[in-house]
Biopython code that builds the backbone (N, CA, C, O; Angstrom):
import numpy as np
from Bio.PDB.StructureBuilder import StructureBuilder

atoms = [
    (1, "MET", "N", (19.128, 5.184, -8.011)),
    (1, "MET", "CA", (17.731, 5.964, -7.327)),
    (1, "MET", "C", (17.345, 5.940, -6.181)),
    (1, "MET", "O", (16.460, 6.774, -5.989)),
    (2, "TYR", "N", (17.639, 5.287, -5.218)),
    (2, "TYR", "CA", (17.243, 5.537, -3.973)),
    (2, "TYR", "C", (18.923, 5.210, -3.053)),
    (2, "TYR", "O", (19.097, 4.522, -2.047)),
    (3, "GLU", "N", (19.868, 5.936, -3.804)),
    (3, "GLU", "CA", (20.971, 5.735, -2.648)),
    (3, "GLU", "C", (21.333, 7.490, -2.330)),
    (3, "GLU", "O", (21.994, 7.853, -1.357)),
    (4, "ASP", "N", (20.847, 8.278, -3.192)),
    (4, "ASP", "CA", (20.745, 9.783, -3.063)),
    (4, "ASP", "C", (19.805, 10.266, -3.818)),
    (4, "ASP", "O", (19.688, 10.431, -5.032)),
    (5, "PHE", "N", (18.618, 10.631, -2.160)),
    (5, "PHE", "CA", (17.530, 11.097, -3.002)),
    (5, "PHE", "C", (16.596, 11.808, -2.241)),
    (5, "PHE", "O", (16.456, 11.409, -1.084)),
    (6, "ARG", "N", (15.791, 12.947, -2.671)),
    (6, "ARG", "CA", (15.166, 14.028, -1.883)),
    (6, "ARG", "C", (13.537, 13.191, -1.409)),
    (6, "ARG", "O", (12.872, 12.415, -2.095)),
    (7, "ALA", "N", (13.259, 13.709, 0.010)),
    (7, "ALA", "CA", (11.690, 13.709, -0.143)),
    (7, "ALA", "C", (11.479, 15.065, 1.151)),
    (7, "ALA", "O", (11.976, 15.623, 2.129)),
    (8, "THR", "N", (10.355, 15.003, 0.225)),
    (8, "THR", "CA", (9.365, 16.256, 1.380)),
    (8, "THR", "C", (8.470, 15.631, 2.592)),
    (8, "THR", "O", (7.414, 15.003, 2.517)),
    (9, "GLU", "N", (9.052, 15.918, 3.461)),
    (9, "GLU", "CA", (8.185, 15.221, 4.577)),
    (9, "GLU", "C", (6.516, 15.737, 4.776)),
    (9, "GLU", "O", (6.265, 16.937, 4.675)),
    (10, "ARG", "N", (5.665, 14.968, 4.998)),
    (10, "ARG", "CA", (4.341, 15.204, 4.700)),
    (10, "ARG", "C", (3.917, 16.386, 5.682)),
    (10, "ARG", "O", (3.280, 17.313, 5.182)),
    (11, "TRP", "N", (4.245, 16.429, 7.156)),
    (11, "TRP", "CA", (3.897, 16.931, 8.332)),
    (11, "TRP", "C", (4.181, 18.473, 8.612)),
    (11, "TRP", "O", (3.527, 19.319, 9.222)),
    (12, "SER", "N", (5.682, 18.537, 7.785)),
    (12, "SER", "CA", (6.230, 19.866, 7.848)),
    (12, "SER", "C", (6.656, 20.524, 6.943)),
    (12, "SER", "O", (7.056, 21.687, 6.986)),
    (13, "GLU", "N", (6.568, 19.466, 5.623)),
    (13, "GLU", "CA", (7.020, 20.292, 4.350)),
    (13, "GLU", "C", (7.875, 20.438, 4.248)),
    (13, "GLU", "O", (8.040, 21.302, 3.387)),
    (14, "GLU", "N", (8.911, 20.030, 4.714)),
    (14, "GLU", "CA", (10.045, 20.094, 4.918)),
    (14, "GLU", "C", (10.979, 19.256, 4.081)),
    (14, "GLU", "O", (10.617, 18.091, 3.916)),
    (15, "GLU", "N", (12.092, 19.625, 3.533)),
    (15, "GLU", "CA", (13.165, 18.704, 2.560)),
    (15, "GLU", "C", (14.278, 18.070, 2.887)),
    (15, "GLU", "O", (15.325, 18.566, 3.305)),
    (16, "VAL", "N", (13.938, 16.585, 2.617)),
    (16, "VAL", "CA", (14.541, 15.640, 3.940)),
    (16, "VAL", "C", (15.962, 14.718, 2.259)),
    (16, "VAL", "O", (15.744, 14.025, 1.265)),
    (17, "HIS", "N", (17.052, 15.235, 2.808)),
    (17, "HIS", "CA", (17.873, 14.696, 1.949)),
    (17, "HIS", "C", (18.190, 13.318, 1.932)),
    (17, "HIS", "O", (17.891, 13.152, 3.114)),
    (18, "CYS", "N", (18.469, 12.443, 1.647)),
    (18, "CYS", "CA", (18.503, 11.135, 2.150)),
    (18, "CYS", "C", (19.792, 9.948, 1.593)),
    (18, "CYS", "O", (19.648, 8.920, 0.932)),
    (19, "LEU", "N", (20.465, 10.284, 1.898)),
    (19, "LEU", "CA", (21.968, 9.515, 1.318)),
    (19, "LEU", "C", (22.073, 7.997, 2.148)),
    (19, "LEU", "O", (21.778, 7.842, 3.333)),
    (20, "TYR", "N", (22.673, 6.700, 1.019)),
    (20, "TYR", "CA", (22.546, 5.385, 1.611)),
    (20, "TYR", "C", (24.173, 5.782, 2.262)),
    (20, "TYR", "O", (25.005, 6.518, 1.731)),
    (21, "GLN", "N", (24.310, 4.950, 3.720)),
    (21, "GLN", "CA", (25.709, 4.743, 4.162)),
    (21, "GLN", "C", (25.987, 3.328, 4.436)),
    (21, "GLN", "O", (27.183, 3.037, 4.445)),
    (22, "ALA", "N", (25.286, 2.541, 4.625)),
    (22, "ALA", "CA", (25.772, 1.315, 4.943)),
    (22, "ALA", "C", (24.720, 0.154, 4.968)),
    (22, "ALA", "O", (23.499, 0.311, 4.960)),
    (23, "LEU", "N", (25.418, -1.081, 5.001)),
    (23, "LEU", "CA", (24.448, -2.327, 4.944)),
    (23, "LEU", "C", (25.163, -3.481, 5.985)),
    (23, "LEU", "O", (26.299, -3.946, 6.076)),
    (24, "VAL", "N", (24.178, -3.640, 6.549)),
    (24, "VAL", "CA", (25.245, -4.486, 7.934)),
    (24, "VAL", "C", (24.494, -6.146, 7.974)),
    (24, "VAL", "O", (23.349, -6.187, 7.524)),
    (25, "LEU", "N", (24.785, -6.792, 8.224)),
    (25, "LEU", "CA", (23.916, -8.143, 8.616)),
    (25, "LEU", "C", (23.636, -8.370, 9.951)),
    (25, "LEU", "O", (24.415, -9.059, 10.611)),
    (26, "ALA", "N", (22.437, -7.797, 10.549)),
    (26, "ALA", "CA", (21.653, -7.549, 12.133)),
    (26, "ALA", "C", (21.983, -8.571, 12.673)),
    (26, "ALA", "O", (21.856, -8.514, 13.896)),
    (27, "ILE", "N", (22.538, -9.948, 12.105)),
    (27, "ILE", "CA", (22.538, -10.431, 13.305)),
    (27, "ILE", "C", (23.743, -10.603, 13.968)),
    (27, "ILE", "O", (23.991, -11.210, 15.010)),
    (28, "SER", "N", (24.687, -9.777, 12.964)),
    (28, "SER", "CA", (26.080, -9.461, 14.126)),
    (28, "SER", "C", (26.461, -8.615, 15.229)),
    (28, "SER", "O", (27.385, -8.504, 16.035)),
    (29, "THR", "N", (24.770, -7.763, 14.770)),
    (29, "THR", "CA", (25.010, -6.488, 15.606)),
    (29, "THR", "C", (23.694, -6.546, 16.683)),
    (29, "THR", "O", (23.930, -6.421, 17.885)),
    (30, "ARG", "N", (22.440, -6.720, 16.256)),
    (30, "ARG", "CA", (21.612, -6.625, 17.161)),
    (30, "ARG", "C", (21.025, -8.033, 17.473)),
    (30, "ARG", "O", (20.155, -8.108, 18.341)),
    (31, "HIS", "N", (21.537, -9.413, 16.675)),
    (31, "HIS", "CA", (20.991, -10.748, 16.675)),
    (31, "HIS", "C", (19.562, -10.929, 16.347)),
    (31, "HIS", "O", (18.666, -11.642, 16.800)),
    (32, "ALA", "N", (19.664, -9.861, 15.213)),
    (32, "ALA", "CA", (18.022, -9.886, 14.058)),
    (32, "ALA", "C", (18.317, -10.638, 13.324)),
    (32, "ALA", "O", (19.505, -10.819, 13.058)),
    (33, "ASP", "N", (16.914, -11.623, 12.505)),
    (33, "ASP", "CA", (17.250, -12.220, 11.568)),
    (33, "ASP", "C", (16.820, -10.791, 10.197)),
    (33, "ASP", "O", (15.758, -10.638, 9.592)),
    (34, "ALA", "N", (17.837, -10.144, 10.121)),
    (34, "ALA", "CA", (17.661, -8.959, 9.042)),
    (34, "ALA", "C", (18.957, -8.957, 8.719)),
    (34, "ALA", "O", (19.930, -9.528, 9.211)),
    (35, "VAL", "N", (18.765, -7.921, 7.439)),
    (35, "VAL", "CA", (19.992, -6.628, 6.742)),
    (35, "VAL", "C", (19.294, -5.519, 7.454)),
    (35, "VAL", "O", (18.069, -5.396, 7.471)),
    (36, "ASP", "N", (20.091, -4.765, 8.009)),
    (36, "ASP", "CA", (20.315, -3.326, 8.102)),
    (36, "ASP", "C", (20.725, -2.458, 7.141)),
    (36, "ASP", "O", (21.897, -2.588, 6.786)),
    (37, "ILE", "N", (19.936, -1.420, 6.510)),
    (37, "ILE", "CA", (20.350, -0.507, 5.452)),
    (37, "ILE", "C", (20.294, 0.663, 6.526)),
    (37, "ILE", "O", (19.310, 0.923, 7.219)),
    (38, "LYS", "N", (21.676, 1.412, 6.552)),
    (38, "LYS", "CA", (21.469, 2.594, 6.931)),
    (38, "LYS", "C", (21.762, 3.872, 6.076)),
    (38, "LYS", "O", (22.769, 3.984, 5.376)),
    (39, "PHE", "N", (21.003, 4.613, 6.171)),
    (39, "PHE", "CA", (20.644, 6.081, 5.471)),
    (39, "PHE", "C", (20.966, 7.232, 6.396)),
    (39, "PHE", "O", (20.697, 7.244, 7.598)),
    (40, "LEU", "N", (21.516, 8.117, 5.782)),
    (40, "LEU", "CA", (21.374, 9.964, 6.863)),
    (40, "LEU", "C", (20.222, 10.439, 6.008)),
    (40, "LEU", "O", (20.217, 10.585, 4.786)),
    (41, "ALA", "N", (19.129, 10.679, 6.975)),
    (41, "ALA", "CA", (18.073, 12.100, 6.460)),
    (41, "ALA", "C", (18.116, 12.915, 7.242)),
    (41, "ALA", "O", (17.731, 12.871, 8.410)),
    (42, "ASN", "N", (18.771, 14.059, 6.465)),
    (42, "ASN", "CA", (19.036, 15.144, 7.071)),
    (42, "ASN", "C", (20.413, 15.037, 7.573)),
    (42, "ASN", "O", (20.882, 16.139, 7.858)),
    (43, "GLY", "N", (21.228, 14.009, 7.774)),
    (43, "GLY", "CA", (22.118, 14.315, 8.785)),
    (43, "GLY", "C", (21.626, 13.185, 9.911)),
    (43, "GLY", "O", (22.380, 13.042, 10.874)),
    (44, "ARG", "N", (20.192, 12.224, 9.849)),
    (44, "ARG", "CA", (20.408, 11.911, 11.112)),
    (44, "ARG", "C", (20.027, 10.469, 10.734)),
    (44, "ARG", "O", (18.960, 10.249, 10.161)),
    (45, "PRO", "N", (20.954, 9.407, 11.073)),
    (45, "PRO", "CA", (20.915, 8.299, 11.428)),
    (45, "PRO", "C", (19.429, 7.596, 11.019)),
    (45, "PRO", "O", (18.561, 8.071, 11.751)),
    (46, "VAL", "N", (18.852, 6.552, 10.016)),
    (46, "VAL", "CA", (17.870, 6.271, 10.393)),
    (46, "VAL", "C", (17.869, 4.460, 9.644)),
    (46, "VAL", "O", (17.872, 4.567, 8.418)),
    (47, "TRP", "N", (17.866, 3.498, 9.931)),
    (47, "TRP", "CA", (17.937, 2.175, 9.729)),
    (47, "TRP", "C", (16.796, 1.607, 9.028)),
    (47, "TRP", "O", (15.729, 2.209, 9.144)),
    (48, "ILE", "N", (16.836, 0.584, 8.343)),
    (48, "ILE", "CA", (15.834, 0.375, 7.474)),
    (48, "ILE", "C", (16.263, -1.687, 7.679)),
    (48, "ILE", "O", (17.135, -2.369, 7.139)),
    (49, "ALA", "N", (15.221, -2.035, 8.641)),
    (49, "ALA", "CA", (15.784, -3.281, 8.571)),
    (49, "ALA", "C", (15.119, -4.212, 7.554)),
    (49, "ALA", "O", (13.943, -3.877, 7.411)),
    (50, "LEU", "N", (15.518, -5.462, 6.653)),
    (50, "LEU", "CA", (14.696, -5.848, 6.164)),
    (50, "LEU", "C", (14.847, -7.584, 6.148)),
    (50, "LEU", "O", (15.948, -8.081, 5.908)),
    (51, "PRO", "N", (14.018, -8.179, 6.340)),
    (51, "PRO", "CA", (14.079, -9.697, 7.234)),
    (51, "PRO", "C", (14.540, -10.426, 6.277)),
    (51, "PRO", "O", (14.069, -10.464, 5.141)),
    (52, "LEU", "N", (15.767, -11.231, 6.799)),
    (52, "LEU", "CA", (15.950, -12.202, 5.685)),
    (52, "LEU", "C", (15.099, -13.221, 4.982)),
    (52, "LEU", "O", (15.339, -13.695, 3.872)),
    (53, "PRO", "N", (14.236, -13.458, 5.636)),
    (53, "PRO", "CA", (13.155, -14.592, 5.557)),
    (53, "PRO", "C", (12.200, -13.892, 3.991)),
    (53, "PRO", "O", (11.149, -14.358, 3.552)),
    (54, "GLY", "N", (12.960, -12.711, 3.433)),
    (54, "GLY", "CA", (12.118, -12.282, 2.444)),
    (54, "GLY", "C", (12.991, -12.488, 1.374)),
    (54, "GLY", "O", (12.603, -12.580, 0.209)),
    (55, "TRP", "N", (14.070, -12.558, 1.702)),
    (55, "TRP", "CA", (15.200, -13.134, 0.419)),
    (55, "TRP", "C", (14.891, -14.658, -0.007)),
    (55, "TRP", "O", (14.592, -14.899, -1.176)),
    (56, "VAL", "N", (14.980, -15.859, 1.121)),
    (56, "VAL", "CA", (14.004, -16.653, 0.822)),
    (56, "VAL", "C", (12.715, -16.542, 0.088)),
    (56, "VAL", "O", (12.585, -17.138, -0.981)),
    (57, "GLU", "N", (11.865, -15.906, 0.528)),
    (57, "GLU", "CA", (10.456, -16.120, -0.016)),
    (57, "GLU", "C", (10.773, -15.418, -1.725)),
    (57, "GLU", "O", (10.342, -16.081, -2.668)),
    (58, "TYR", "N", (11.345, -14.409, -1.953)),
    (58, "TYR", "CA", (11.954, -14.283, -3.288)),
    (58, "TYR", "C", (12.166, -14.760, -4.051)),
    (58, "TYR", "O", (11.488, -14.845, -5.075)),
    (59, "GLY", "N", (13.375, -15.330, -3.784)),
    (59, "GLY", "CA", (14.018, -16.789, -4.108)),
    (59, "GLY", "C", (12.977, -17.848, -4.727)),
    (59, "GLY", "O", (13.333, -18.438, -5.747)),
    (60, "LYS", "N", (11.775, -18.113, -4.203)),
    (60, "LYS", "CA", (11.233, -19.024, -3.998)),
    (60, "LYS", "C", (10.204, -18.853, -4.905)),
    (60, "LYS", "O", (9.724, -19.684, -5.676)),
    (61, "ARG", "N", (9.965, -17.896, -4.766)),
    (61, "ARG", "CA", (8.457, -17.294, -5.911)),
    (61, "ARG", "C", (9.332, -16.997, -7.537)),
    (61, "ARG", "O", (8.648, -17.132, -8.551)),
    (62, "THR", "N", (10.565, -16.671, -7.663)),
    (62, "THR", "CA", (10.784, -16.040, -8.840)),
    (62, "THR", "C", (12.383, -16.886, -9.226)),
    (62, "THR", "O", (12.831, -16.763, -10.366)),
    (63, "SER", "N", (13.148, -17.722, -8.177)),
    (63, "SER", "CA", (14.084, -18.215, -8.807)),
    (63, "SER", "C", (15.102, -17.183, -8.526)),
    (63, "SER", "O", (16.267, -17.579, -8.559)),
    (64, "LYS", "N", (14.870, -15.780, -8.222)),
    (64, "LYS", "CA", (16.018, -14.812, -8.321)),
    (64, "LYS", "C", (16.463, -14.610, -7.284)),
    (64, "LYS", "O", (16.024, -15.388, -6.436)),
    (65, "VAL", "N", (17.599, -13.455, -6.704)),
    (65, "VAL", "CA", (18.179, -13.359, -6.047)),
    (65, "VAL", "C", (18.082, -12.140, -5.619)),
    (65, "VAL", "O", (17.549, -11.546, -6.556)),
    (66, "ILE", "N", (18.286, -11.327, -4.700)),
    (66, "ILE", "CA", (18.345, -9.548, -4.181)),
    (66, "ILE", "C", (19.327, -9.516, -3.777)),
    (66, "ILE", "O", (19.671, -9.912, -2.663)),
    (67, "THR", "N", (20.181, -8.891, -4.852)),
    (67, "THR", "CA", (21.504, -8.302, -4.184)),
    (67, "THR", "C", (21.510, -7.185, -3.357)),
    (67, "THR", "O", (20.566, -6.434, -3.109)),
    (68, "ASP", "N", (22.932, -7.127, -2.853)),
    (68, "ASP", "CA", (23.097, -5.934, -2.197)),
    (68, "ASP", "C", (22.299, -4.763, -2.525)),
    (68, "ASP", "O", (21.410, -4.236, -1.855)),
    (69, "PRO", "N", (22.924, -4.330, -4.070)),
    (69, "PRO", "CA", (22.445, -3.146, -4.397)),
    (69, "PRO", "C", (20.971, -3.009, -4.447)),
    (69, "PRO", "O", (20.374, -2.002, -4.063)),
    (70, "LEU", "N", (20.454, -3.987, -4.902)),
    (70, "LEU", "CA", (18.910, -4.387, -4.762)),
    (70, "LEU", "C", (18.560, -4.066, -3.291)),
    (70, "LEU", "O", (17.689, -3.199, -3.225)),
    (71, "ALA", "N", (18.929, -4.451, -2.268)),
    (71, "ALA", "CA", (18.139, -4.565, -1.033)),
    (71, "ALA", "C", (18.260, -2.834, -0.770)),
    (71, "ALA", "O", (17.251, -2.280, -0.333)),
    (72, "VAL", "N", (19.489, -2.002, -1.038)),
    (72, "VAL", "CA", (19.708, -1.078, -1.028)),
    (72, "VAL", "C", (18.317, -0.128, -1.742)),
    (72, "VAL", "O", (17.692, 0.646, -1.018)),
    (73, "GLN", "N", (18.025, -0.274, -2.934)),
    (73, "GLN", "CA", (17.007, 0.482, -4.049)),
    (73, "GLN", "C", (15.711, 0.311, -2.783)),
    (73, "GLN", "O", (15.066, 1.232, -2.284)),
    (74, "ILE", "N", (15.582, -1.401, -2.437)),
    (74, "ILE", "CA", (14.173, -1.825, -1.836)),
    (74, "ILE", "C", (14.131, -0.742, -0.224)),
    (74, "ILE", "O", (13.018, -0.360, 0.139)),
    (75, "ALA", "N", (15.059, -0.437, 0.406)),
    (75, "ALA", "CA", (14.767, 0.341, 1.815)),
    (75, "ALA", "C", (14.943, 1.672, 1.246)),
    (75, "ALA", "O", (14.425, 2.544, 1.944)),
    (76, "GLY", "N", (15.527, 2.095, 0.173)),
    (76, "GLY", "CA", (15.394, 3.656, 0.009)),
    (76, "GLY", "C", (13.907, 4.140, -0.497)),
    (76, "GLY", "O", (13.292, 5.205, -0.442)),
    (77, "HIS", "N", (13.638, 2.848, -1.011)),
    (77, "HIS", "CA", (12.146, 3.267, -1.928)),
    (77, "HIS", "C", (11.182, 3.314, -0.417)),
    (77, "HIS", "O", (10.385, 4.236, -0.241)),
    (78, "TYR", "N", (11.371, 2.205, 0.623)),
    (78, "TYR", "CA", (10.435, 2.429, 1.531)),
    (78, "TYR", "C", (10.813, 4.018, 2.150)),
    (78, "TYR", "O", (9.800, 4.714, 2.219)),
    (79, "LEU", "N", (12.011, 4.675, 2.586)),
    (79, "LEU", "CA", (12.539, 5.345, 3.566)),
    (79, "LEU", "C", (11.753, 6.475, 2.640)),
    (79, "LEU", "O", (10.793, 6.911, 3.276)),
    (80, "LYS", "N", (11.848, 6.957, 1.591)),
    (80, "LYS", "CA", (11.213, 7.670, 0.871)),
    (80, "LYS", "C", (9.517, 8.031, 1.243)),
    (80, "LYS", "O", (8.980, 8.990, 1.799)),
    (81, "ARG", "N", (9.037, 6.859, 0.687)),
    (81, "ARG", "CA", (7.717, 6.320, 1.142)),
    (81, "ARG", "C", (7.131, 6.762, 2.608)),
    (81, "ARG", "O", (6.159, 7.518, 2.621)),
    (82, "ALA", "N", (7.676, 6.326, 3.792)),
    (82, "ALA", "CA", (7.604, 6.708, 4.921)),
    (82, "ALA", "C", (7.790, 8.138, 5.331)),
    (82, "ALA", "O", (7.132, 8.489, 6.310)),
    (83, "ILE", "N", (8.650, 9.122, 4.701)),
    (83, "ILE", "CA", (8.945, 10.823, 5.108)),
    (83, "ILE", "C", (7.511, 10.829, 3.936)),
    (83, "ILE", "O", (6.401, 10.651, 4.438)),
    (84, "GLU", "N", (7.555, 10.919, 3.275)),
    (84, "GLU", "CA", (6.192, 11.719, 2.283)),
    (84, "GLU", "C", (4.856, 11.182, 2.799)),
    (84, "GLU", "O", (3.860, 11.898, 2.898)),
    (85, "SER", "N", (4.876, 10.247, 3.031)),
    (85, "SER", "CA", (3.549, 9.882, 4.153)),
    (85, "SER", "C", (3.105, 10.119, 5.199)),
    (85, "SER", "O", (1.929, 10.009, 5.548)),
    (86, "GLY", "N", (4.335, 10.602, 6.034)),
    (86, "GLY", "CA", (4.452, 11.021, 7.182)),
    (86, "GLY", "C", (4.367, 10.373, 8.508)),
    (86, "GLY", "O", (4.148, 10.737, 9.664)),
    (87, "GLU", "N", (4.693, 8.982, 7.727)),
    (87, "GLU", "CA", (4.988, 7.586, 8.690)),
    (87, "GLU", "C", (6.697, 7.201, 9.309)),
    (87, "GLU", "O", (7.022, 6.203, 9.952)),
    (88, "ASP", "N", (7.539, 8.293, 8.886)),
    (88, "ASP", "CA", (8.898, 8.062, 9.140)),
    (88, "ASP", "C", (8.627, 8.599, 10.963)),
    (88, "ASP", "O", (8.930, 7.756, 11.807)),
    (89, "GLY", "N", (8.199, 9.660, 11.350)),
    (89, "GLY", "CA", (8.015, 9.952, 12.879)),
    (89, "GLY", "C", (9.389, 10.064, 13.271)),
    (89, "GLY", "O", (9.430, 10.007, 14.500)),
    (90, "GLY", "N", (10.581, 10.204, 12.756)),
    (90, "GLY", "CA", (11.563, 10.612, 13.570)),
    (90, "GLY", "C", (12.129, 8.834, 14.004)),
    (90, "GLY", "O", (12.774, 8.812, 15.052)),
    (91, "ARG", "N", (12.018, 7.989, 13.589)),
    (91, "ARG", "CA", (12.342, 6.928, 14.342)),
    (91, "ARG", "C", (13.553, 6.912, 13.137)),
    (91, "ARG", "O", (13.701, 7.346, 11.995)),
    (92, "GLU", "N", (14.651, 5.786, 14.578)),
    (92, "GLU", "CA", (15.706, 5.380, 14.383)),
    (92, "GLU", "C", (15.445, 4.257, 13.194)),
    (92, "GLU", "O", (15.645, 4.583, 12.024)),
    (93, "LEU", "N", (14.947, 2.793, 13.563)),
    (93, "LEU", "CA", (14.687, 2.154, 13.148)),
    (93, "LEU", "C", (13.269, 1.629, 12.290)),
    (93, "LEU", "O", (12.123, 1.843, 12.685)),
    (94, "HIS", "N", (13.549, 1.067, 11.323)),
    (94, "HIS", "CA", (11.974, 0.793, 10.634)),
    (94, "HIS", "C", (12.183, -0.541, 10.249)),
    (94, "HIS", "O", (12.902, -0.745, 9.271)),
    (95, "ALA", "N", (11.612, -1.606, 10.929)),
    (95, "ALA", "CA", (11.331, -3.092, 10.586)),
    (95, "ALA", "C", (10.240, -3.102, 9.519)),
    (95, "ALA", "O", (9.144, -2.582, 9.730)),
    (96, "LEU", "N", (10.548, -3.688, 8.398)),
    (96, "LEU", "CA", (9.895, -4.271, 7.230)),
    (96, "LEU", "C", (9.615, -5.919, 7.697)),
    (96, "LEU", "O", (10.397, -6.713, 8.221)),
    (97, "THR", "N", (8.125, -6.100, 7.272)),
    (97, "THR", "CA", (7.795, -7.087, 7.380)),
    (97, "THR", "C", (7.988, -7.482, 5.889)),
    (97, "THR", "O", (8.124, -6.607, 5.034)),
    (98, "VAL", "N", (8.006, -9.481, 5.425)),
    (98, "VAL", "CA", (8.431, -9.998, 4.552)),
    (98, "VAL", "C", (7.763, -9.516, 3.557)),
    (98, "VAL", "O", (8.495, -9.360, 2.580)),
    (99, "GLU", "N", (6.088, -9.041, 3.283)),
    (99, "GLU", "CA", (5.512, -8.445, 2.429)),
    (99, "GLU", "C", (5.676, -7.217, 2.173)),
    (99, "GLU", "O", (5.815, -6.911, 0.989)),
    (100, "GLN", "N", (5.707, -6.124, 3.244)),
    (100, "GLN", "CA", (6.505, -4.736, 2.817)),
    (100, "GLN", "C", (7.601, -5.407, 2.314)),
    (100, "GLN", "O", (6.978, -5.598, 1.270)),
    (101, "MET", "N", (8.667, -5.944, 2.095)),
    (101, "MET", "CA", (9.716, -5.557, 1.433)),
    (101, "MET", "C", (9.535, -6.433, -0.102)),
    (101, "MET", "O", (10.247, -6.274, -1.094)),
    (102, "LEU", "N", (8.322, -7.426, 0.044)),
    (102, "LEU", "CA", (8.490, -7.364, -1.010)),
    (102, "LEU", "C", (7.512, -6.485, -2.040)),
    (102, "LEU", "O", (7.565, -6.733, -3.245)),
    (103, "GLU", "N", (6.938, -5.820, -1.711)),
    (103, "GLU", "CA", (5.876, -5.173, -2.272)),
    (103, "GLU", "C", (6.910, -3.794, -2.486)),
    (103, "GLU", "O", (6.761, -3.261, -3.586)),
    (104, "HIS", "N", (7.758, -3.263, -1.736)),
    (104, "HIS", "CA", (8.921, -2.078, -2.359)),
    (104, "HIS", "C", (9.832, -2.527, -3.220)),
    (104, "HIS", "O", (10.533, -1.754, -3.874)),
    (105, "LEU", "N", (9.918, -3.885, -3.312)),
    (105, "LEU", "CA", (10.806, -4.762, -4.425)),
    (105, "LEU", "C", (9.898, -4.569, -5.364)),
    (105, "LEU", "O", (10.080, -3.500, -5.946)),
    (106, "GLU", "N", (9.152, -5.069, -5.678)),
    (106, "GLU", "CA", (8.604, -4.879, -6.634)),
    (106, "GLU", "C", (8.026, -3.625, -7.577)),
    (106, "GLU", "O", (7.844, -3.475, -8.785)),
    (107, "ALA", "N", (7.861, -2.918, -6.546)),
    (107, "ALA", "CA", (7.650, -0.892, -7.405)),
    (107, "ALA", "C", (9.049, -0.561, -7.613)),
    (107, "ALA", "O", (9.186, 0.387, -8.386)),
    (108, "VAL", "N", (10.326, -1.139, -7.081)),
    (108, "VAL", "CA", (11.543, -0.499, -7.684)),
    (108, "VAL", "C", (11.606, -1.686, -8.643)),
    (108, "VAL", "O", (11.116, -1.138, -9.631)),
    (109, "LEU", "N", (11.781, -2.513, -8.901)),
    (109, "LEU", "CA", (11.766, -3.271, -10.303)),
    (109, "LEU", "C", (10.400, -2.785, -11.258)),
    (109, "LEU", "O", (10.706, -2.692, -12.446)),
    (110, "GLU", "N", (9.108, -2.493, -10.990)),
    (110, "GLU", "CA", (8.598, -1.573, -11.833)),
    (110, "GLU", "C", (8.886, -0.520, -12.194)),
    (110, "GLU", "O", (8.451, -0.112, -13.270)),
    (111, "GLU", "N", (9.689, 0.231, -11.428)),
    (111, "GLU", "CA", (10.435, 1.727, -11.786)),
    (111, "GLU", "C", (11.128, 1.785, -12.611)),
    (111, "GLU", "O", (11.047, 2.615, -13.517)),
    (112, "ALA", "N", (12.401, 0.499, -12.456)),
    (112, "ALA", "CA", (13.465, 0.204, -13.356)),
    (112, "ALA", "C", (12.641, -0.098, -14.551)),
    (112, "ALA", "O", (12.799, 0.730, -15.448)),
    (113, "ARG", "N", (11.921, -0.920, -14.777)),
    (113, "ARG", "CA", (11.427, -1.675, -15.948)),
    (113, "ARG", "C", (10.494, -0.513, -16.986)),
    (113, "ARG", "O", (10.307, -0.688, -18.190)),
    (114, "SER", "N", (10.001, 0.644, -16.203)),
    (114, "SER", "CA", (9.141, 2.057, -16.733)),
    (114, "SER", "C", (10.032, 2.541, -16.894)),
    (114, "SER", "O", (10.652, 2.322, -17.935)),
    (115, "GLY", "N", (10.501, 3.410, -15.954)),
    (115, "GLY", "CA", (11.599, 4.190, -15.979)),
    (115, "GLY", "C", (10.760, 5.369, -15.227)),
    (115, "GLY", "O", (11.441, 6.340, -14.899)),
    (116, "VAL", "N", (9.345, 5.414, -14.904)),
    (116, "VAL", "CA", (8.717, 6.485, -14.522)),
    (116, "VAL", "C", (8.607, 5.984, -12.631)),
    (116, "VAL", "O", (8.147, 4.916, -12.228)),
    (117, "PRO", "N", (9.064, 6.892, -11.928)),
    (117, "PRO", "CA", (9.023, 6.635, -9.982)),
    (117, "PRO", "C", (7.076, 6.098, -9.727)),
    (117, "PRO", "O", (6.140, 6.776, -10.151)),
    (118, "ALA", "N", (6.940, 4.947, -9.058)),
    (118, "ALA", "CA", (5.707, 4.265, -8.559)),
    (118, "ALA", "C", (5.086, 5.316, -8.026)),
    (118, "ALA", "O", (3.988, 5.177, -7.487)),
]
sb = StructureBuilder()
sb.init_structure("model")
sb.init_model(0)
sb.init_chain("A")
sb.init_seg("    ")
for serial, (resi, resn, name, xyz) in enumerate(atoms, 1):
    if name == "N":
        sb.init_residue(resn, " ", resi, " ")
    sb.init_atom(name, np.array(xyz, "f"), 0.0, 1.0, " ", f" {name:<3s}", serial, name[0])
structure = sb.get_structure()
């Protein structure tokens, strides 16, 4: 769903092609308690930082695990919404809070259950 998608930027109405490129544990690269997921947005690198405490909180709430492929979906869902709402602003790094991460996780799961984008 969100490994390769297109979104229309709110302000410029430019179509942005987003392509998942990498998943990196941020502890090793920038000493952050997060997983960084890299997309190319029309060739521009954009990193979405998902906080590691989000994995713990989701596990406490559901007894389930967030897999790497699911993390990519969460980050892609966030990026698409950020572009479409005009919140992207050309930033290279977007750091989500635990609650933001879990909101996007729920939206991805709902889309998968219903087959309809949220």
